[in-house]
C-alpha positions as CSV (number, residue, x, y, z in Angstrom):
1,M,10.5,-65.8,17.2
2,A,7.8,-66.4,14.8
3,I,5.6,-63.6,14.4
4,T,1.7,-65.0,13.9
5,A,-0.9,-63.2,12.8
6,S,-2.7,-63.1,16.0
7,M,0.1,-61.1,17.2
8,V,0.1,-58.9,14.2
9,K,-3.6,-58.6,15.2
10,E,-3.4,-57.8,18.6
11,L,-0.9,-55.1,18.3
12,R,-3.0,-53.7,15.5
13,D,-5.9,-53.1,17.9
14,S,-3.8,-51.6,20.7
15,T,-2.3,-48.9,18.5
16,G,-4.0,-48.4,15.3
17,A,-0.8,-49.1,13.6
18,G,-0.8,-50.8,9.8
19,M,-0.7,-54.0,9.3
20,M,2.9,-54.0,7.5
21,D,3.9,-51.8,10.5
22,A,2.7,-53.8,13.2
23,K,4.6,-56.8,11.6
24,K,7.6,-55.0,11.4
25,A,7.8,-53.9,14.9
26,L,7.0,-57.1,16.3
27,T,10.0,-58.6,13.9
28,E,12.3,-55.8,15.2
29,T,11.4,-56.3,18.8
30,D,11.6,-60.5,18.7
31,G,8.1,-60.5,19.3
32,D,7.8,-58.5,22.9
33,M,4.6,-56.5,22.9
34,E,5.6,-53.9,24.6
35,A,8.5,-52.9,23.0
36,A,6.7,-53.4,19.8
37,V,4.3,-50.6,20.9
38,D,7.1,-48.4,22.1
39,W,8.9,-49.1,18.6
40,L,5.9,-47.7,16.8
41,R,5.5,-44.8,19.1
42,T,9.3,-43.7,18.2
43,K,8.3,-44.2,15.1
44,G,5.1,-42.0,14.9
45,L,3.0,-44.8,13.6
46,A,1.2,-45.5,17.1
47,K,-0.9,-41.9,17.2
48,A,-4.0,-43.2,15.0
49,A,-5.3,-44.9,17.7
50,K,-5.5,-41.6,20.1
51,K,-7.6,-40.2,17.3
52,S,-9.9,-42.6,16.4
53,G,-12.9,-41.4,19.1
54,R,-12.3,-38.0,17.4
55,T,-15.2,-37.1,15.4
56,A,-14.6,-36.6,11.5
57,A,-17.9,-35.0,9.9
58,E,-15.4,-32.8,7.6
59,G,-13.3,-34.4,4.6
60,L,-14.3,-35.1,1.0
61,V,-16.5,-36.8,-1.6
62,A,-15.2,-37.8,-4.8
63,V,-16.6,-39.5,-7.8
64,A,-14.5,-41.7,-10.4
65,I,-15.8,-43.3,-13.8
66,E,-15.2,-45.6,-15.8
67,G,-17.5,-46.5,-19.2
68,G,-20.7,-46.9,-17.9
69,K,-20.0,-47.3,-14.3
70,G,-19.7,-44.5,-11.7
71,V,-18.4,-44.5,-8.1
72,A,-18.6,-42.0,-5.3
73,V,-16.7,-42.5,-2.1
74,E,-16.8,-40.2,1.2
75,V,-13.6,-40.1,3.2
76,N,-13.9,-38.1,6.6
77,S,-11.6,-35.8,8.3
78,E,-11.9,-33.5,11.7
79,T,-11.5,-30.2,9.9
80,D,-12.1,-28.9,6.4
81,F,-8.2,-27.8,6.5
82,V,-7.4,-31.1,5.8
83,A,-9.9,-31.5,3.3
84,K,-7.7,-29.0,1.5
85,N,-4.6,-30.7,1.9
86,A,-3.5,-31.6,-1.5
87,E,-1.7,-34.9,0.3
88,F,-5.2,-35.8,1.6
89,Q,-6.8,-35.1,-1.6
90,G,-4.4,-37.5,-3.6
91,M,-6.0,-40.2,-1.3
92,V,-9.2,-39.9,-1.9
93,A,-8.6,-39.8,-5.5
94,S,-6.5,-43.1,-5.0
95,I,-9.5,-44.6,-3.0
96,A,-11.9,-43.5,-5.5
97,N,-10.3,-44.8,-8.2
98,A,-10.1,-48.2,-6.2
99,A,-13.7,-48.0,-5.6
100,L,-14.2,-48.8,-9.2
101,T,-13.3,-52.4,-8.8
102,V,-15.0,-53.3,-5.5
103,D,-19.0,-53.5,-4.5
104,S,-19.1,-52.5,-0.6
105,V,-17.2,-50.2,1.4
106,D,-15.9,-53.6,4.0
107,E,-14.5,-54.9,0.1
108,L,-13.1,-51.2,-0.5
109,A,-11.5,-51.0,3.2
110,A,-9.4,-54.2,1.9
111,A,-8.5,-53.0,-1.8
112,E,-4.9,-52.0,-2.6
113,V,-3.3,-48.7,-2.9
114,D,-0.2,-48.7,-3.6
115,G,0.2,-52.3,-2.8
116,K,-1.4,-51.4,0.6
117,P,-5.0,-51.9,2.2
118,V,-6.9,-49.0,2.0
119,S,-7.6,-49.4,5.7
120,D,-3.7,-49.2,5.9
121,V,-3.2,-46.3,3.7
122,L,-5.7,-44.4,6.5
123,T,-4.0,-45.3,9.3
124,G,-0.8,-44.1,8.3
125,A,-2.6,-40.8,7.0
126,I,-3.6,-40.4,10.6
127,A,-0.4,-40.5,11.7
128,K,1.2,-38.7,9.4
129,I,-1.5,-35.7,9.4
130,G,-2.7,-36.0,13.2
131,E,-6.3,-36.0,12.7
132,N,-9.2,-39.1,12.8
133,M,-10.1,-39.9,9.3
134,T,-13.2,-42.5,8.3
135,L,-13.7,-44.3,5.2
136,R,-17.4,-43.5,5.6
137,R,-19.2,-44.9,2.7
138,M,-19.3,-45.9,-1.3
139,G,-21.6,-45.8,-3.7
140,K,-21.8,-47.7,-7.1
141,I,-24.2,-47.0,-10.0
142,E,-24.0,-48.5,-13.9
143,G,-26.1,-47.1,-16.6
144,E,-25.6,-46.4,-20.6
145,T,-24.3,-43.0,-19.4
146,V,-23.3,-41.9,-15.9
147,V,-22.8,-38.7,-15.7
148,P,-20.9,-36.9,-12.6
149,Y,-21.3,-33.5,-10.9
150,I,-19.2,-31.6,-8.1
151,H,-20.7,-28.9,-6.2
152,N,-17.9,-26.8,-4.2
153,A,-15.0,-28.3,-5.8
154,A,-11.5,-28.7,-4.0
155,A,-10.1,-30.5,-6.5
156,D,-10.8,-32.6,-9.8
157,G,-13.5,-34.9,-9.0
158,M,-14.1,-34.0,-5.5
159,G,-15.9,-31.5,-3.1
160,K,-18.6,-31.1,-0.9
161,I,-21.1,-32.6,-2.8
162,G,-20.9,-35.5,-5.2
163,V,-23.7,-36.8,-7.6
164,L,-23.9,-39.4,-10.3
165,V,-26.5,-39.5,-12.6
166,A,-27.1,-42.8,-15.0
167,L,-29.6,-42.2,-17.8
168,S,-30.0,-43.0,-21.5
169,G,-29.6,-40.0,-23.6
170,D,-28.1,-37.0,-24.2
171,E,-24.9,-36.6,-21.4
172,T,-25.7,-32.3,-21.5
173,F,-29.1,-32.9,-19.7
174,G,-27.4,-35.5,-17.3
175,K,-25.1,-33.0,-16.5
176,Q,-28.2,-30.3,-15.9
177,V,-30.1,-33.5,-14.1
178,A,-27.2,-34.1,-11.7
179,M,-27.0,-30.4,-10.8
180,H,-30.4,-30.5,-10.0
181,I,-29.7,-33.4,-8.1
182,A,-27.2,-31.4,-6.2
183,A,-29.6,-28.4,-5.1
184,A,-33.0,-30.2,-4.7
185,N,-31.5,-33.5,-2.7
186,P,-34.6,-36.1,-3.4
187,A,-35.0,-38.7,-1.8
188,A,-35.9,-41.3,-4.2
189,L,-35.4,-41.2,-7.9
190,G,-39.5,-42.3,-8.3
191,E,-42.6,-43.1,-6.0
192,S,-41.8,-46.9,-5.9
193,D,-38.7,-46.4,-4.4
194,L,-39.4,-44.2,-1.4
195,D,-38.9,-45.8,1.9
196,P,-42.6,-46.5,2.7
197,A,-41.7,-46.2,6.4
198,I,-40.9,-42.7,5.5
199,V,-43.8,-42.4,3.5
200,E,-46.3,-43.7,6.1
201,K,-44.7,-41.5,8.9
202,E,-45.4,-38.5,7.0
203,K,-48.8,-40.0,6.2
204,Q,-49.5,-40.1,9.9
205,V,-48.0,-36.6,10.7
206,Q,-50.0,-35.2,7.8
207,M,-53.5,-36.9,9.9
208,D,-52.4,-35.6,13.1
209,I,-52.6,-32.0,11.3
210,A,-55.6,-32.1,9.5
211,R,-57.5,-33.6,12.7
212,E,-56.4,-30.6,15.1
213,S,-58.5,-28.4,12.3
214,G,-61.4,-30.7,13.7
215,K,-62.9,-31.3,9.8
216,P,-65.1,-34.5,9.2
217,E,-63.1,-37.9,8.7
218,A,-64.3,-37.7,5.5
219,V,-62.7,-34.2,4.1
220,I,-59.6,-35.3,6.1
221,E,-59.2,-38.5,3.9
222,K,-59.6,-35.8,0.7
223,M,-57.1,-33.6,2.3
224,I,-54.4,-36.2,2.9
225,V,-54.9,-37.2,-1.0
226,G,-53.8,-34.0,-1.9
227,R,-51.0,-33.2,0.4
228,M,-49.7,-36.9,0.3
229,K,-49.3,-36.3,-3.6
230,K,-47.6,-32.9,-3.0
231,F,-45.1,-34.5,-0.7
232,I,-44.1,-37.8,-2.8
233,A,-43.6,-35.1,-5.7
234,E,-41.2,-33.1,-3.9
235,S,-39.5,-36.2,-2.5
236,T,-38.7,-37.9,-5.5
237,L,-36.2,-36.9,-8.6
238,L,-39.0,-37.2,-11.0
239,G,-41.8,-35.5,-9.5
240,Q,-39.7,-32.0,-8.6
241,A,-39.5,-29.1,-10.6
242,F,-36.7,-29.2,-12.6
243,V,-34.8,-26.3,-11.5
244,I,-33.6,-25.1,-15.2
245,N,-36.9,-25.3,-16.1
246,P,-39.8,-24.9,-13.1
247,D,-42.6,-25.2,-15.4
248,L,-41.8,-28.8,-15.9
249,T,-41.1,-31.8,-13.8
250,V,-37.7,-33.5,-14.0
251,E,-39.6,-36.3,-15.5
252,E,-41.3,-34.1,-17.8
253,A,-38.2,-32.6,-19.0
254,A,-36.6,-35.8,-19.5
255,K,-39.2,-37.0,-21.9
256,Q,-38.6,-33.8,-24.0
257,A,-35.1,-34.4,-24.1
258,G,-35.3,-37.7,-25.3
259,A,-33.6,-39.2,-22.2
260,T,-34.3,-42.0,-19.4
261,I,-33.0,-41.4,-15.9
262,T,-32.4,-44.8,-14.5
263,G,-30.8,-44.0,-11.1
264,F,-28.7,-41.7,-9.2
265,I,-26.1,-41.1,-6.1
266,R,-25.7,-38.0,-4.3
267,F,-23.3,-38.1,-1.3
268,E,-22.9,-34.7,1.0
269,V,-19.7,-34.5,3.1
270,G,-21.0,-35.2,6.9
271,E,-24.9,-35.5,6.3
272,G,-26.2,-37.3,8.8
273,I,-23.1,-37.4,11.5
274,E,-23.6,-35.5,14.5
275,K,-21.0,-33.3,15.2
276,E,-19.7,-32.5,18.7
277,E,-20.4,-28.9,19.7
278,S,-17.4,-27.4,22.2
279,D,-17.0,-24.6,24.0
280,F,-13.9,-23.0,23.2
281,A,-13.9,-20.9,26.3
282,A,-14.5,-24.1,29.2
283,E,-11.7,-25.7,27.2
284,V,-9.2,-22.9,27.7
285,A,-10.1,-23.1,31.4
286,A,-9.8,-26.4,31.9
287,A,-6.7,-26.5,30.2
288,R,-5.6,-23.8,33.1
289,G,-6.8,-26.0,35.6
């Protein structure tokens, strides 16, 4: 029986198996969908679908550099234990290197690692390791020099926080800025890069706080100017006090170092993911019936 692409897709959707594994299962079972599912189950390749609903908020951020180009990727797992697994780390490193050749996370999922699409590599790892895993995001940056920094490194080029800084100037200074970014977590490079919606929201909050004081509107407007100036300074990389020398802003430190910072990426594992809170006692009680 001829195995069609739609049959392969149907089997992949129902089992979570990789494309090549799904095609092989259908070939082995002469296109019988139910038999193909059973074939995958006996090979341990249909387990991935059962894991896909579970929250994956641990994992690793990896960075890779090639000339004046750098990428950061986040690959999530369910537990920190898996993030310490050498096989998982090797997979993440391969995915990061593949990211150098693409421009989006969708393109990365389709890019090949060892002859297989990254999406299939992940599915295979889920089946083998037994945890849900996700390719969450990637970021790409270019500049005269791109400097990487990993905080809480689990292996070479990967850890809990990954930073890339693009700049013209001294690489040693770039490393200091990358460490600053890891610690201070700026929202944007400069004021013009801040999301206007975030700025407006903060302004309204500060207006409401100021009005609670009962001061006249003219006084409140002057108060808001000062408060928003402080907010913007604290939220932007160039406006923040430099952790290496708090007497200077990062922008002032860059001028002294003869450097110009043109961009940055900061990824922290699991940021923004709502983690499921589990009640272990309740789980045990439920298991006992």
